[in-house]
N, CA, C and O of each residue as an XYZ file, in Angstrom:
904
protein
N      81.258    -81.803    -67.105
C      80.528    -80.664    -66.519
C      81.196    -79.293    -66.873
O      80.384    -78.463    -67.282
N      82.563    -78.852    -66.803
C      83.026    -77.749    -67.306
C      82.721    -77.692    -68.594
O      81.974    -76.782    -68.955
N      83.178    -78.552    -69.477
C      82.039    -77.889    -71.230
C      80.764    -77.730    -70.812
O      80.480    -76.618    -71.255
N      79.730    -78.178    -70.186
C      78.468    -78.016    -70.314
C      78.032    -76.510    -69.807
O      77.041    -75.865    -70.150
N      79.034    -76.165    -68.922
C      78.831    -74.450    -68.288
C      79.339    -73.842    -69.443
O      78.621    -73.095    -70.107
N      80.651    -74.110    -69.797
C      81.172    -73.512    -70.931
C      80.290    -72.917    -72.028
O      80.148    -71.712    -72.234
N      79.588    -74.141    -72.858
C      78.470    -73.850    -73.416
C      77.321    -73.077    -73.262
O      76.785    -72.313    -74.064
N      76.944    -73.450    -71.846
C      75.619    -72.790    -71.455
C      75.981    -71.127    -71.603
O      75.289    -70.509    -72.412
N      77.145    -70.294    -70.781
C      78.080    -69.622    -70.993
C      77.450    -68.729    -72.261
O      76.787    -67.692    -72.268
N      77.874    -69.457    -73.162
C      78.325    -68.904    -74.796
C      76.883    -68.269    -75.151
O      76.415    -67.220    -75.594
N      76.307    -70.000    -74.524
C      74.641    -69.277    -75.310
C      73.826    -68.174    -74.676
O      73.019    -67.403    -75.196
N      74.217    -68.283    -73.481
C      73.359    -67.264    -72.724
C      74.073    -65.558    -73.157
O      73.311    -64.592    -73.122
N      75.429    -65.388    -73.510
C      76.029    -64.617    -74.072
C      75.327    -63.814    -75.300
O      74.975    -62.635    -75.267
N      75.175    -64.910    -76.622
C      74.910    -64.898    -77.420
C      73.892    -64.653    -77.718
O      73.671    -64.268    -78.866
N      72.576    -64.827    -76.501
C      71.319    -64.441    -76.112
C      71.148    -63.062    -76.026
O      70.440    -62.447    -76.823
N      71.908    -62.405    -74.874
C      72.353    -61.172    -74.441
C      72.409    -60.437    -75.653
O      71.489    -59.769    -76.125
N      73.501    -60.594    -76.109
C      73.975    -59.741    -77.378
C      72.852    -59.168    -78.361
O      72.637    -58.026    -78.769
N      72.085    -60.646    -78.634
C      71.113    -60.563    -79.746
C      70.393    -59.201    -79.641
O      70.160    -58.316    -80.464
N      70.038    -59.409    -77.904
C      68.911    -58.619    -77.551
C      69.406    -57.257    -77.535
O      68.680    -56.265    -77.592
N      70.896    -57.246    -77.440
C      71.646    -55.796    -77.182
C      71.360    -54.702    -78.551
O      71.101    -53.500    -78.475
N      71.515    -55.649    -79.955
C      71.736    -55.676    -80.488
C      70.298    -55.306    -81.745
O      70.316    -54.713    -82.824
N      69.429    -55.823    -81.148
C      67.979    -55.642    -81.287
C      67.243    -53.972    -81.463
O      67.116    -53.189    -80.521
N      66.735    -53.636    -83.205
C      66.142    -52.176    -83.177
C      65.644    -52.161    -82.332
O      66.304    -51.514    -81.520
N      64.099    -52.768    -81.609
C      63.563    -52.434    -80.766
C      63.474    -53.221    -79.499
O      64.604    -53.697    -79.608
N      62.943    -53.840    -78.159
C      63.137    -53.793    -77.386
C      61.971    -55.516    -77.640
O      60.936    -55.275    -78.262
N      62.140    -56.930    -77.229
C      61.194    -57.830    -77.568
C      59.970    -57.564    -77.066
O      59.905    -56.368    -76.782
N      59.043    -58.102    -76.847
C      57.783    -57.937    -76.454
C      57.621    -58.996    -75.111
O      57.923    -60.178    -75.278
N      57.276    -58.661    -74.165
C      57.348    -59.999    -72.911
C      55.789    -60.198    -72.624
O      55.537    -60.786    -71.572
N      54.574    -59.742    -73.506
C      53.270    -59.631    -73.825
C      52.815    -59.795    -74.716
O      53.486    -59.578    -75.725
N      51.917    -60.101    -74.811
C      50.654    -60.441    -75.774
C      50.853    -59.083    -76.759
O      51.263    -59.127    -77.919
N      50.440    -57.790    -75.974
C      50.889    -56.619    -76.470
C      51.147    -55.444    -75.259
O      51.175    -55.637    -74.043
N      51.307    -54.301    -75.920
C      51.401    -52.971    -75.068
C      51.322    -52.081    -75.276
O      52.171    -51.197    -75.389
N      49.483    -52.086    -75.459
C      49.021    -51.032    -76.714
C      49.526    -49.403    -75.591
O      49.395    -49.185    -74.386
N      50.089    -48.599    -76.691
C      50.538    -47.137    -75.879
C      49.418    -46.486    -75.393
O      48.313    -46.292    -75.900
N      49.943    -46.150    -74.210
C      48.921    -45.094    -73.542
C      49.627    -43.535    -73.921
O      50.778    -43.169    -73.681
N      48.619    -42.842    -74.532
C      49.314    -41.928    -75.127
C      48.927    -40.643    -73.911
O      49.440    -39.526    -73.849
N      48.080    -41.109    -73.197
C      47.862    -39.827    -71.996
C      48.959    -39.852    -70.933
O      48.962    -38.890    -70.165
N      49.778    -40.677    -70.783
C      50.493    -40.927    -69.656
C      51.758    -40.135    -69.681
O      52.648    -40.203    -70.530
N      51.706    -39.391    -68.648
C      53.184    -38.321    -68.471
C      54.302    -38.968    -67.919
O      55.130    -38.248    -67.361
N      54.534    -40.412    -67.968
C      55.722    -41.181    -67.792
C      56.275    -41.366    -69.057
O      55.728    -41.818    -70.062
N      57.708    -40.868    -68.865
C      58.728    -40.958    -69.965
C      59.797    -42.700    -70.018
O      60.544    -43.198    -69.177
N      59.576    -42.944    -70.742
C      60.015    -44.089    -71.028
C      60.667    -44.276    -71.988
O      60.870    -43.231    -72.606
N      61.348    -45.620    -72.655
C      61.862    -45.504    -74.384
C      60.682    -46.609    -74.912
O      60.465    -47.818    -74.990
N      60.255    -45.667    -75.127
C      58.657    -46.034    -76.109
C      57.509    -45.652    -75.484
O      57.714    -44.523    -75.041
N      56.524    -45.975    -75.250
C      55.150    -45.461    -74.580
C      54.870    -46.710    -72.999
O      55.274    -47.863    -72.853
N      54.412    -46.225    -72.486
C      53.577    -47.066    -71.109
C      52.689    -47.441    -71.812
O      52.061    -46.906    -72.726
N      52.635    -49.055    -71.027
C      51.121    -49.768    -71.336
C      49.990    -49.327    -71.080
O      49.824    -49.018    -69.900
N      48.951    -49.151    -71.912
C      47.618    -49.190    -71.804
C      47.217    -50.475    -70.720
O      47.545    -51.652    -70.877
N      46.519    -49.982    -69.728
C      45.708    -51.387    -68.475
C      45.018    -52.099    -70.049
O      44.325    -51.526    -70.889
N      45.574    -53.692    -70.026
C      45.047    -54.521    -70.905
C      43.454    -54.596    -70.749
O      42.838    -54.889    -71.774
N      42.846    -54.403    -69.781
C      40.968    -54.448    -69.618
C      40.888    -53.225    -70.358
O      39.662    -53.165    -70.454
N      41.206    -52.457    -70.805
C      41.140    -51.467    -71.628
C      40.875    -51.122    -72.574
O      40.151    -50.168    -72.855
N      41.825    -52.379    -73.767
C      42.309    -52.241    -74.828
C      41.371    -52.492    -75.602
O      40.458    -53.227    -75.227
N      41.386    -51.951    -76.825
C      39.970    -52.202    -78.021
C      40.521    -52.897    -79.631
O      41.649    -52.721    -80.093
N      39.885    -53.360    -80.012
C      40.088    -53.651    -81.431
C      40.748    -52.006    -82.120
O      41.676    -51.831    -82.910
N      40.208    -51.406    -81.718
C      40.643    -49.533    -82.395
C      42.195    -49.578    -82.223
O      42.838    -49.193    -83.199
N      42.674    -49.863    -81.463
C      43.793    -49.949    -80.953
C      44.912    -50.322    -81.418
O      46.028    -49.919    -81.091
N      44.486    -51.500    -82.588
C      45.139    -51.726    -83.471
C      45.205    -51.530    -85.097
O      45.861    -52.152    -85.932
N      44.348    -50.511    -85.235
C      43.318    -50.190    -86.819
C      43.918    -48.991    -86.907
O      44.559    -48.513    -85.971
N      43.748    -48.379    -88.105
C      43.911    -47.297    -88.681
C      43.170    -47.522    -90.103
O      43.377    -48.434    -90.903
N      42.074    -46.242    -90.227
C      41.816    -46.298    -91.935
C      42.563    -45.710    -92.525
O      42.322    -44.503    -92.519
N      43.607    -46.071    -93.196
C      44.716    -45.168    -93.337
C      44.974    -44.839    -95.079
O      45.848    -44.189    -95.652
N      43.964    -45.495    -95.512
C      43.578    -45.335    -96.847
C      44.757    -45.352    -97.798
O      44.908    -44.546    -98.716
N      45.600    -46.371    -97.485
C      46.544    -46.569    -98.344
C      46.748    -46.923    -99.628
O      47.811    -47.109   -100.220
N      45.203    -47.029   -100.155
C      45.199    -47.562   -101.363
C      45.091    -46.583   -102.461
O      45.302    -46.798   -103.654
N      44.604    -45.069   -101.690
C      44.529    -43.791   -102.403
C      45.996    -43.142   -102.609
O      46.929    -43.298   -101.821
N      46.038    -42.430   -103.738
C      47.620    -41.342   -104.102
C      47.341    -40.536   -103.289
O      46.218    -40.091   -103.052
N      48.811    -40.143   -102.540
C      48.966    -39.182   -102.413
C      49.765    -37.787   -103.054
O      50.767    -37.985   -103.740
N      49.423    -36.760   -102.878
C      49.738    -35.266   -103.358
C      51.469    -35.631   -103.238
O      51.977    -35.825   -102.133
N      52.267    -35.692   -104.505
C      53.669    -35.521   -104.621
C      54.247    -34.058   -104.940
O      55.413    -33.794   -105.233
N      52.991    -33.019   -104.797
C      53.697    -31.558   -105.447
C      53.274    -31.236   -104.210
O      52.368    -30.409   -104.314
N      53.522    -31.522   -103.008
C      53.756    -31.062   -101.601
C      55.223    -30.446   -101.073
O      55.568    -29.482   -100.391
N      55.826    -31.435   -101.702
C      57.383    -31.225   -101.517
C      58.095    -31.071   -103.065
O      57.714    -31.409   -104.186
N      59.340    -30.379   -102.552
C      60.125    -30.047   -103.860
C      60.669    -31.072   -104.343
O      61.088    -31.041   -105.500
N      60.798    -32.359   -103.455
C      61.501    -33.139   -104.357
C      60.646    -34.640   -105.065
O      61.047    -35.724   -105.488
N      59.339    -34.011   -104.915
C      58.204    -34.735   -105.484
C      58.327    -36.155   -105.276
O      58.713    -37.073   -106.000
N      57.852    -36.084   -103.975
C      57.817    -37.107   -103.516
C      57.098    -37.185   -102.028
O      57.666    -36.408   -101.261
N      55.992    -37.914   -101.395
C      55.221    -37.900   -100.246
C      55.249    -39.435    -99.546
O      54.884    -40.449   -100.140
N      55.703    -39.404    -98.308
C      55.947    -40.455    -97.400
C      54.958    -40.345    -96.393
O      54.922    -39.402    -95.602
N      53.916    -41.570    -96.404
C      52.990    -41.680    -96.037
C      53.505    -42.881    -94.625
O      53.691    -44.088    -94.776
N      53.649    -42.053    -93.234
C      54.432    -43.141    -92.272
C      53.143    -43.594    -91.251
O      52.311    -42.875    -90.699
N      53.305    -45.011    -91.224
C      52.107    -45.593    -90.491
C      52.991    -46.460    -88.994
O      53.482    -47.587    -89.061
N      52.991    -45.673    -87.899
C      53.997    -46.155    -87.220
C      53.022    -46.198    -85.385
O      51.809    -46.024    -85.268
N      53.842    -46.426    -84.402
C      53.230    -46.478    -83.223
C      52.078    -45.066    -82.841
O      50.864    -45.072    -82.638
N      52.963    -44.076    -82.858
C      51.835    -42.509    -83.148
C      50.945    -42.454    -83.775
O      50.302    -41.460    -83.435
N      50.314    -43.156    -84.836
C      49.423    -43.462    -85.436
C      48.143    -44.789    -85.098
O      46.925    -44.752    -85.274
N      49.072    -45.943    -84.535
C      48.387    -46.748    -84.309
C      49.179    -47.517    -82.888
O      50.279    -48.067    -82.942
N      48.369    -47.398    -81.717
C      48.972    -47.722    -80.960
C      49.156    -48.641    -80.607
O      50.276    -48.692    -80.097
N      48.569    -49.647    -80.569
C      49.283    -50.965    -80.317
C      50.130    -51.674    -81.160
O      50.111    -52.904    -81.221
N      51.108    -50.747    -82.020
C      52.207    -51.025    -82.185
C      53.384    -51.317    -81.500
O      54.338    -52.003    -81.868
N      53.109    -50.409    -79.937
C      54.342    -50.459    -79.227
C      54.794    -51.518    -78.907
O      53.944    -52.301    -78.484
N      56.102    -51.984    -78.941
C      56.796    -52.874    -78.430
C      56.854    -53.787    -79.843
O      57.890    -54.451    -79.875
N      56.226    -53.927    -80.698
C      56.140    -55.318    -81.584
C      56.853    -54.931    -83.074
O      56.687    -55.413    -84.195
N      57.776    -53.776    -82.542
C      59.167    -53.654    -83.680
C      58.946    -53.673    -85.357
O      59.670    -54.238    -86.177
N      58.016    -53.071    -85.555
C      57.394    -52.959    -86.893
C      56.432    -51.445    -87.219
O      55.583    -50.934    -86.489
N      56.881    -51.024    -88.456
C      55.903    -49.923    -88.764
C      55.770    -49.959    -90.110
O      56.314    -50.955    -90.586
N      55.129    -49.080    -91.096
C      55.392    -49.026    -92.761
C      55.202    -47.376    -93.003
O      54.867    -46.427    -92.295
N      55.667    -47.597    -94.619
C      55.467    -46.603    -95.283
C      54.868    -46.731    -96.388
O      55.236    -47.662    -97.104
N      53.699    -45.787    -96.893
C      53.398    -46.057    -98.453
C      54.084    -44.503    -98.807
O      53.984    -43.463    -98.157
N      54.709    -44.730    -99.904
C      55.674    -43.724   -100.451
C      55.498    -43.858   -102.362
O      55.713    -44.752   -103.180
N      54.877    -42.096   -102.445
C      54.442    -41.866   -103.989
C      55.577    -41.083   -104.334
O      56.288    -40.469   -103.538
N      55.729    -41.152   -105.794
C      56.972    -40.358   -106.341
C      56.313    -39.916   -107.704
O      55.616    -40.554   -108.493
N      56.812    -38.467   -107.724
C      56.287    -37.699   -108.980
C      57.132    -38.398   -110.141
O      58.121    -39.114   -109.978
N      56.531    -38.038   -111.351
C      57.491    -38.184   -112.483
C      58.897    -37.602   -112.172
O      58.914    -36.383   -112.004
N      59.896    -38.160   -112.081
C      61.262    -37.632   -111.894
C      61.734    -36.970   -110.365
O      62.645    -36.155   -110.218
N      60.785    -37.598   -109.169
C      60.497    -37.633   -108.274
C      61.048    -38.706   -107.248
O      61.014    -39.927   -107.404
N      61.765    -37.734   -105.744
C      62.737    -38.598   -105.488
C      62.373    -38.935   -103.885
O      61.720    -37.978   -103.469
N      62.530    -39.809   -102.967
C      62.930    -39.753   -101.530
C      64.280    -39.493   -101.520
O      64.976    -40.436   -101.898
N      64.783    -38.605   -101.234
C      65.888    -37.943   -100.737
C      66.940    -38.808    -99.991
O      66.446    -39.362    -99.010
N      68.382    -39.099   -100.207
C      69.161    -39.456    -99.513
C      68.759    -39.257    -97.864
O      68.468    -38.182    -97.340
N      68.809    -40.304    -97.336
C      68.441    -40.425    -95.763
C      68.772    -41.644    -95.185
O      69.179    -42.665    -95.740
N      68.536    -41.409    -93.916
C      69.087    -42.815    -92.664
C      67.738    -43.348    -91.808
O      66.888    -42.555    -91.401
N      67.691    -44.239    -91.675
C      66.549    -44.334    -89.991
C      67.634    -44.847    -89.627
O      68.531    -45.535    -90.113
N      67.285    -44.217    -88.361
C      68.278    -44.995    -87.173
C      68.156    -45.764    -86.172
O      68.929    -46.029    -85.251
N      67.004    -46.145    -86.448
C      66.651    -47.612    -85.676
C      65.756    -48.557    -86.809
O      64.573    -48.693    -86.495
N      66.072    -49.049    -87.756
C      65.118    -49.728    -88.889
C      65.846    -50.040    -89.598
O      66.616    -49.173    -90.013
N      65.976    -51.403    -90.091
C      66.144    -51.439    -91.606
C      64.621    -51.252    -92.107
O      63.612    -51.291    -91.403
N      64.714    -51.020    -93.639
C      63.695    -51.348    -94.176
C      63.781    -52.186    -95.466
O      64.803    -52.499    -96.076
N      62.495    -52.487    -95.758
C      62.468    -53.558    -96.841
C      61.108    -52.761    -97.421
O      60.071    -52.497    -96.813
N      61.609    -52.373    -99.295
C      60.900    -51.775   -100.014
C      60.620    -52.775   -100.942
O      61.369    -53.746   -101.054
N      59.148    -52.574   -101.937
C      58.504    -53.346   -102.760
C      57.197    -52.198   -103.431
O      56.235    -51.516   -103.076
N      58.036    -52.611   -104.685
C      57.695    -51.264   -105.631
C      56.403    -52.066   -106.351
O      56.530    -53.147   -106.926
N      55.131    -51.332   -106.213
C      54.052    -51.560   -106.421
C      53.791    -50.708   -107.833
O      52.768    -51.266   -108.232
N      54.030    -49.946   -108.573
C      53.721    -49.784   -109.737
C      55.012    -48.857   -110.150
O      55.745    -48.268   -109.356
N      55.111    -48.866   -111.494
C      56.152    -47.970   -111.977
C      57.639    -48.656   -111.845
O      57.712    -49.867   -111.634
N      58.462    -48.096   -111.935
C      59.789    -48.026   -111.943
C      61.038    -47.289   -110.577
O      60.909    -46.201   -110.016
N      61.969    -48.132   -110.400
C      62.607    -46.913   -109.215
C      64.041    -47.244   -109.475
O      64.386    -48.425   -109.465
N      64.798    -46.404   -109.680
C      66.572    -46.335   -109.403
C      66.346    -46.178   -107.687
O      65.621    -45.327   -107.171
N      67.119    -47.175   -106.975
C      67.752    -47.187   -105.849
C      69.021    -47.453   -105.273
O      69.903    -48.154   -105.769
N      69.056    -46.821   -104.150
C      70.597    -47.219   -103.492
C      70.712    -46.898   -102.229
O      69.999    -46.170   -101.537
N      71.901    -47.644   -101.910
C      72.692    -47.307   -100.643
C      73.853    -47.006   -100.388
O      74.590    -47.114   -101.369
N      74.523    -46.538    -99.120
C      76.170    -46.442    -99.461
C      76.791    -47.379    -98.171
O      76.455    -47.131    -97.013
N      77.450    -48.149    -98.410
C      78.084    -48.553    -97.220
C      79.034    -47.359    -95.894
O      79.349    -46.230    -96.272
N      79.344    -47.784    -94.551
C      80.076    -46.860    -93.968
C      81.705    -47.006    -94.295
O      82.345    -47.803    -94.981
N      82.041    -45.948    -93.542
C      83.573    -45.525    -93.465
C      84.488    -46.651    -93.430
O      84.404    -47.223    -92.343
N      85.230    -47.119    -94.123
C      85.979    -46.280    -94.906
C      86.084    -46.528    -96.436
O      86.911    -46.102    -97.241
N      84.868    -47.447    -96.629
C      84.862    -47.872    -97.990
C      83.534    -46.913    -98.851
O      83.613    -46.274    -99.900
N      82.592    -47.085    -98.113
C      81.759    -46.308    -98.722
C      81.166    -46.534   -100.150
O      80.991    -45.666   -101.005
N      80.911    -47.765   -100.237
C      80.679    -48.915   -101.209
C      79.262    -48.246   -101.687
O      78.632    -47.769   -100.743
N      78.496    -48.089   -103.262
C      77.327    -47.623   -103.364
C      76.634    -48.604   -103.833
O      76.876    -48.934   -104.994
N      76.076    -48.997   -103.431
C      75.225    -50.372   -104.039
C      73.675    -50.238   -104.627
O      72.733    -50.135   -103.841
N      73.503    -50.246   -105.879
C      72.462    -49.696   -106.408
C      72.039    -50.564   -107.665
O      72.768    -51.278   -108.354
N      70.307    -50.260   -107.824
C      69.508    -51.251   -108.338
C      68.625    -50.450   -109.208
O      68.433    -49.329   -108.737
N      67.866    -50.730   -110.633
C      66.834    -50.388   -111.029
C      65.780    -51.428   -110.610
O      66.240    -52.568   -110.547
N      64.435    -51.302   -110.300
C      63.372    -51.599   -109.656
C      62.067    -51.561   -110.359
O      61.375    -50.548   -110.262
N      61.604    -52.756   -111.181
C      60.382    -52.523   -111.241
C      59.278    -53.153   -110.391
O      59.519    -53.771   -109.355
N      58.094    -52.968   -110.872
C      56.924    -53.566   -110.192
C      56.899    -55.111   -109.896
O      56.936    -56.045   -110.697
N      56.827    -55.122   -108.588
C      56.899    -56.383   -107.855
C      58.346    -57.017   -107.273
O      58.703    -58.041   -106.690
N      59.069    -55.563   -107.881
C      60.886    -56.121   -107.009
C      60.790    -55.802   -105.749
O      59.738    -55.347   -105.299
N      61.933    -56.005   -104.957
C      62.018    -55.775   -103.482
C      63.481    -55.469   -103.215
O      64.463    -55.842   -103.856
N      63.423    -54.840   -102.317
C      64.798    -54.507   -102.117
C      65.089    -53.872   -100.471
O      64.213    -53.364    -99.772
N      66.444    -54.038   -100.105
C      66.531    -53.923    -98.751
C      67.269    -52.866    -98.265
O      68.200    -52.839    -99.070
N      67.465    -51.980    -97.479
C      68.128    -51.115    -97.296
C      68.689    -51.383    -95.856
O      67.709    -51.530    -95.126
N      69.576    -51.480    -95.307
C      70.251    -51.777    -93.850
C      69.843    -50.829    -92.874
O      69.459    -49.726    -93.262
N      69.871    -51.113    -91.600
C      69.992    -50.045    -90.734
C      70.696    -49.109    -90.701
O      71.851    -49.524    -90.802
N      70.669    -47.786    -90.595
C      71.479    -46.534    -90.531
C      72.023    -46.430    -91.623
O      72.376    -45.251    -91.658
N      72.392    -47.018    -92.763
C      72.913    -46.430    -93.801
C      72.097    -45.580    -94.666
O      70.887    -45.804    -94.680
N      72.621    -44.539    -95.467
C      72.796    -43.592    -96.636
C      71.837    -44.388    -97.368
O      72.045    -45.598    -97.460
N      70.685    -43.807    -97.969
C      69.887    -44.586    -99.010
C      68.826    -43.408    -99.538
O      68.461    -42.446    -98.863
N      68.419    -43.714   -100.910
C      67.350    -42.870   -101.473
C      66.799    -44.123   -102.404
O      67.237    -45.272   -102.455
N      65.316    -43.324   -103.369
C      64.490    -43.911   -103.944
C      64.033    -42.728   -105.213
O      63.165    -41.856   -105.184
N      64.922    -43.078   -106.204
C      64.224    -42.066   -107.511
C      63.456    -42.226   -108.459
O      64.002    -43.086   -109.151
N      62.614    -41.961   -108.881
C      61.671    -42.150   -110.385
C      62.449    -41.824   -111.603
O      62.685    -40.623   -111.733
N      62.902    -42.609   -112.522
C      63.340    -42.273   -113.377
C      62.482    -41.976   -114.601
O      62.870    -41.369   -115.599
N      61.236    -42.495   -114.391
C      60.491    -41.809   -115.499
C      60.031    -40.654   -115.789
O      59.663    -40.115   -114.745
N      59.807    -39.770   -116.997
C      59.500    -38.102   -116.777
C      57.903    -38.338   -116.783
O      57.236    -37.373   -116.409
N      57.336    -39.299   -117.096
C      56.253    -39.237   -117.598
C      55.046    -39.985   -116.580
O      54.070    -39.341   -116.196
N      55.240    -41.267   -116.251
C      54.886    -41.438   -115.103
C      55.025    -41.787   -113.655
O      56.048    -42.292   -113.192
N      53.949    -41.497   -112.951
C      54.610    -41.590   -110.884
C      54.867    -43.198   -110.990
O      54.690    -43.991   -111.915
N      55.385    -43.359   -109.588
C      55.285    -44.709   -108.849
C      54.904    -44.892   -107.427
O      54.676    -43.915   -106.713
N      54.845    -45.843   -107.087
C      54.588    -46.317   -106.253
C      55.005    -47.334   -104.776
O      54.946    -48.544   -104.997
N      55.328    -47.008   -103.626
C      56.228    -48.614   -103.045
C      55.777    -48.481   -101.762
O      55.373    -47.395   -101.344
N      55.805    -49.524   -101.056
C      55.612    -49.863    -99.587
C      56.648    -50.403    -99.066
O      57.268    -51.312    -99.617
N      56.948    -49.907    -97.955
C      58.096    -49.787    -97.264
C      57.993    -50.653    -95.876
O      57.557    -49.843    -95.058
N      58.153    -51.693    -95.332
C      58.333    -52.333    -94.020
C      59.832    -51.937    -93.492
O      60.920    -52.113    -94.041
N      59.407    -51.164    -91.857
C      60.754    -50.971    -91.521
C      60.704    -51.724    -89.865
O      59.673    -52.214    -89.404
N      61.540    -51.700    -89.400
C      61.895    -53.431    -88.269
C      62.052    -52.275    -86.844
O      63.148    -52.257    -86.284
N      61.059    -51.456    -86.377
C      60.667    -50.288    -85.602
C      59.479    -49.794    -85.756
O      58.776    -49.454    -86.708
N      59.363    -49.835    -84.205
C      57.566    -49.241    -84.302
C      58.025    -47.478    -84.292
O      57.006    -46.799    -84.419
N      59.273    -46.638    -84.176
C      59.494    -45.706    -84.798
C      60.557    -45.358    -85.482
O      61.415    -44.559    -85.106
N      60.526    -45.998    -86.588
C      62.104    -45.882    -87.068
C      62.962    -44.700    -87.180
O      64.189    -44.653    -87.272
N      61.957    -43.597    -87.152
C      62.792    -41.923    -87.722
C      63.293    -41.784    -88.605
O      63.260    -42.936    -89.037
N      63.974    -41.036    -89.565
C      63.967    -40.339    -90.628
C      65.061    -39.445    -90.295
O      64.992    -38.924    -89.182
N      66.036    -39.164    -91.013
C      67.504    -38.516    -91.180
C      67.754    -37.798    -92.499
O      68.836    -38.023    -93.042
N      66.948    -37.010    -93.056
C      66.998    -36.417    -94.053
C      68.603    -35.595    -94.460
O      68.835    -34.454    -94.061
N      69.587    -36.383    -95.291
C      71.001    -35.234    -95.046
C      70.670    -34.292    -95.449
O      71.197    -33.350    -94.858
N      69.874    -33.951    -96.378
C      70.468    -32.553    -96.799
C      69.607    -31.333    -95.842
O      69.993    -30.189    -95.603
N      68.525    -31.897    -95.468
C      67.413    -31.281    -94.696
C      68.228    -30.677    -93.209
O      68.217    -29.555    -92.703
N      68.968    -32.058    -92.757
C      69.579    -32.405    -91.109
C      71.221    -31.369    -91.183
O      71.732    -30.643    -90.330
N      71.597    -31.674    -92.380
C      73.115    -30.674    -92.724
C      72.865    -29.068    -93.185
O      73.510    -28.094    -92.795
N      72.182    -29.080    -93.757
C      71.819    -27.360    -94.125
C      70.767    -26.661    -93.496
O      70.757    -25.430    -93.498
N      69.621    -27.523    -92.802
C      68.399    -26.684    -92.958
C      68.192    -26.923    -91.440
O      67.118    -26.666    -90.895
N      69.420    -27.501    -90.682
C      69.194    -27.200    -89.051
C      68.626    -25.912    -88.648
O      68.395    -24.993    -89.434
N      68.412    -25.889    -87.394
C      68.126    -24.818    -86.557
C      68.494    -24.683    -85.158
O      67.849    -25.359    -84.358
N      69.559    -23.813    -84.657
C      69.910    -22.934    -85.408
C      70.554    -23.528    -86.488
O      70.499    -24.750    -86.634
N      71.258    -22.694    -87.392
C      72.243    -23.363    -88.230
C      73.811    -23.935    -88.350
O      74.842    -23.384    -87.965
N      73.732    -24.533    -88.657
C      75.247    -25.400    -88.119
C      76.308    -24.225    -89.321
O      76.057    -24.027    -90.510
N      77.455    -23.630    -88.522
C      78.522    -22.992    -89.046
C      79.037    -23.178    -89.667
O      79.785    -24.149    -89.553
N      79.041    -22.019    -91.351
C      79.197    -22.263    -92.231
C      80.844    -22.632    -92.741
O      81.302    -23.194    -93.736
N      81.561    -21.900    -91.302
C      83.214    -22.511    -91.365
C      82.862    -24.160    -91.551
O      83.061    -24.777    -92.597
N      82.292    -24.742    -90.303
C      82.220    -26.137    -90.546
C      81.662    -27.026    -91.642
O      81.865    -28.191    -91.982
N      81.054    -26.258    -91.973
C      80.684    -26.963    -93.248
C      81.534    -27.020    -94.322
O      82.005    -28.037    -94.831
N      81.760    -25.535    -94.736
C      82.738    -25.462    -95.868
C      83.830    -26.481    -96.048
O      84.049    -27.133    -97.068
N      84.788    -26.543    -94.373
C      85.533    -27.374    -94.340
C      85.486    -28.997    -94.682
O      86.238    -29.783    -95.258
N      84.195    -29.075    -94.016
C      83.647    -30.512    -94.207
C      83.225    -30.953    -95.957
O      83.793    -31.936    -96.435
N      82.362    -30.276    -96.695
C      82.286    -30.664    -97.626
C      82.831    -29.750    -98.516
O      82.128    -29.449    -99.480
N      84.320    -29.059    -98.371
C      85.477    -28.640    -99.216
C      84.603    -27.826   -100.361
O      84.486    -28.121   -101.550
N      84.084    -26.825    -99.715
C      83.799    -25.809   -100.491
C      83.749    -23.934   -100.499
O      84.609    -23.450    -99.763
N      83.161    -23.255   -100.985
C      83.488    -21.806   -100.593
C      81.933    -21.524    -99.290
O      80.922    -22.207    -99.130
N      82.197    -20.792    -98.892
C      81.250    -20.126    -97.565
C      80.209    -19.964    -98.495
O      79.154    -20.598    -98.520
N      80.514    -19.221    -99.131
C      79.150    -18.504    -99.905
C      78.609    -19.838   -100.448
O      77.379    -19.884   -100.440
N      79.115    -20.732   -100.831
C      77.917    -21.743   -101.339
C      77.260    -22.645   -100.270
O      76.268    -23.271   -100.645
N      77.672    -22.802    -98.987
C      77.176    -23.186    -97.939
C      76.140    -22.479    -97.988
O      74.987    -22.876    -98.161
N      76.654    -20.988    -97.782
C      75.105    -19.914    -96.971
C      74.182    -20.032    -97.980
O      73.049    -20.043    -97.501
N      74.196    -20.164    -99.689
C      72.978    -20.507   -101.054
C      72.449    -21.502   -100.476
O      71.219    -21.469   -100.510
N      73.176    -22.926    -99.632
C      72.482    -23.694    -99.569
C      71.446    -23.646    -98.184
O      70.291    -24.069    -98.226
N      71.997    -23.128    -97.113
C      71.373    -23.294    -96.025
C      70.321    -21.802    -96.224
O      69.717    -21.352    -95.250
N      70.244    -21.298    -97.303
C      69.184    -20.426    -97.832
C      67.602    -20.831    -97.994
O      66.522    -20.295    -97.745
N      67.970    -21.831    -98.442
C      67.029    -22.976    -99.457
C      65.789    -23.314    -98.344
O      65.893    -23.479    -97.128
N      64.812    -23.347    -99.038
C      63.807    -23.804    -97.821
C      63.708    -25.605    -98.121
O      63.284    -26.147    -99.142
N      64.130    -26.123    -97.140
C      64.526    -27.222    -96.921
C      63.026    -28.023    -96.481
O      62.756    -28.176    -95.289
N      62.482    -28.307    -97.121
C      60.752    -29.170    -96.895
C      60.854    -30.719    -96.767
O      61.329    -31.463    -97.625
N      60.249    -31.151    -95.369
C      59.992    -32.326    -94.927
C      59.249    -32.880    -96.175
O      58.450    -32.140    -96.748
N      59.508    -34.366    -96.707
C      58.606    -34.800    -97.775
C      57.443    -36.184    -97.133
O      56.811    -37.018    -97.781
N      57.534    -35.934    -95.445
C      56.713    -36.679    -94.842
C      55.274    -36.598    -94.395
O      54.833    -35.457    -94.256
N      54.399    -37.692    -94.125
C      53.195    -36.881    -93.599
C      52.440    -37.719    -92.993
O      51.393    -37.340    -92.468
């Protein structure tokens, strides 16, 4: 009897731990369409009355088959994210996706997704991709991907994609394990924060002169998110 109780306790603890580390909470019903008109603040969005739910709540004419303008950002890429803000029916379902267009020699610069693992599929062209593990190892893992190849970026780790071809664009589709994965672009957040981080802090952190930090902070840190 004691042995049975022990294994039951272990099983319950494992289940609770799995729920605790999940990126998004698991749904307890068929769907919870986001009610964007509600003023109630929760971790996610309040559910719309199921009687008012329509097929359109799960649909978006996103035109992901159409190329995006990669000249709108200095890094030569354009990320079209489809998340819960664009499809209310994604609320509580723990998934989103993005189309990423890369100009020749364009990149999706080093960034992290604080709430999601990403799996990327190359649709056209070639991409050089990689991510860096956490401290203290900071091991860099990279790969050259061709059309049809797939690569995974673990949740929270800094990663990037770069189109090494100087003549042809590239396109990829990424799936992410959160309805709202978030994106923290490293250069933008460090050197483009508002208000700016003290140049004394950044000069010490990056082991450079303050004038170098001042120059970096003076740049125009545009976002490539669409």
